[in-house]
C-alpha positions in Angstrom: 176.0 76.1 96.9 173.8 78.0 99.3 171.3 80.7 98.6 172.4 84.3 98.9 170.8 86.7 101.3 170.2 89.0 98.3 168.2 86.4 96.4 165.8 85.7 99.4 165.4 89.5 99.8 164.4 89.7 96.1 161.9 86.9 96.5 160.4 88.6 99.6 160.0 91.8 97.5 158.2 89.8 94.8 155.9 88.4 97.4 155.2 91.9 99.0 151.6 91.9 97.8 150.9 89.2 100.4 150.5 89.8 104.1 152.0 87.2 106.4 155.0 86.0 104.3 158.2 85.3 106.3 161.3 83.2 105.9 163.8 81.4 108.1 167.4 80.5 107.4 168.1 76.8 107.6 171.4 75.1 106.7 172.4 77.7 104.1 169.0 77.9 102.5 165.8 79.7 103.3 162.3 78.3 104.1 159.4 80.5 103.1 156.2 80.6 105.0 152.8 82.1 104.3 150.6 82.6 107.3 152.5 79.9 109.2 152.5 77.2 106.5 155.6 76.3 104.5 155.1 77.1 100.8 158.6 76.5 99.6 161.9 78.2 99.7 165.1 79.5 98.2 167.5 76.7 97.4 170.7 77.3 95.5 169.2 80.7 94.4 166.2 78.9 92.9 162.6 79.7 94.1 160.9 76.3 94.6 157.3 75.8 95.9 155.5 72.7 97.1 153.5 70.8 94.5 149.7 71.1 95.1 146.7 70.8 92.8 146.6 74.5 92.5 150.3 75.0 91.9 150.3 72.3 89.2 147.2 73.8 87.6 148.6 77.3 87.5 152.0 76.1 86.3 151.4 73.0 84.2 154.7 73.1 82.5 156.8 73.9 85.6 160.0 72.0 86.0 160.2 69.7 89.0 163.5 69.9 90.9 164.6 68.6 94.3 165.7 71.4 96.7 168.7 69.3 97.7 169.9 65.8 97.0 167.5 63.1 98.2 164.6 65.5 98.8 161.1 65.4 97.3 160.9 67.4 94.1 159.2 70.8 94.1 158.1 73.2 91.4 160.5 75.7 90.0 159.1 79.3 89.8 160.5 80.8 86.6 157.9 83.6 86.4 159.3 85.4 89.5 158.9 88.9 88.1 155.0 88.7 88.0 153.9 89.8 91.6 150.2 89.3 90.8 150.8 85.7 89.6 152.8 84.9 92.7 150.1 86.4 95.0 147.4 84.3 93.2 149.6 81.2 93.3 150.4 81.4 97.0 146.8 82.2 98.0 145.5 79.2 96.1 148.2 76.9 97.5 147.6 78.0 101.1 144.3 76.1 101.5 145.9 72.8 100.2 149.0 72.9 102.5 149.1 71.0 105.8 148.9 72.9 109.1 152.1 73.7 110.8 153.3 70.7 112.9 154.3 71.3 116.5 157.4 70.0 118.1 157.2 66.5 119.5 157.6 66.3 123.3 159.6 63.5 124.6 159.1 62.1 128.1 162.2 60.7 129.8 
């Protein structure tokens, strides 16, 4: 089951206290970015974020779920209604996330 457009729009509204949040559709799901870094996404109408020291500290009891079969587990956001919590979470996670990787160039 893919994520609905309505659900990603709801997530984006909940993240509206942050500048620099965007998303991109990918194979029926949505990848969410903050200032160019991947923070998580909408998978099967679930909001999942990457596990970092900060995300684990702020959500010590969060369920870990894979976004899709065979993928690394991520943390499920269940407190999606609290915009201030989400703002704090994403800002704290940002510093711990890797920089955006560029596309590899192949020489033929």
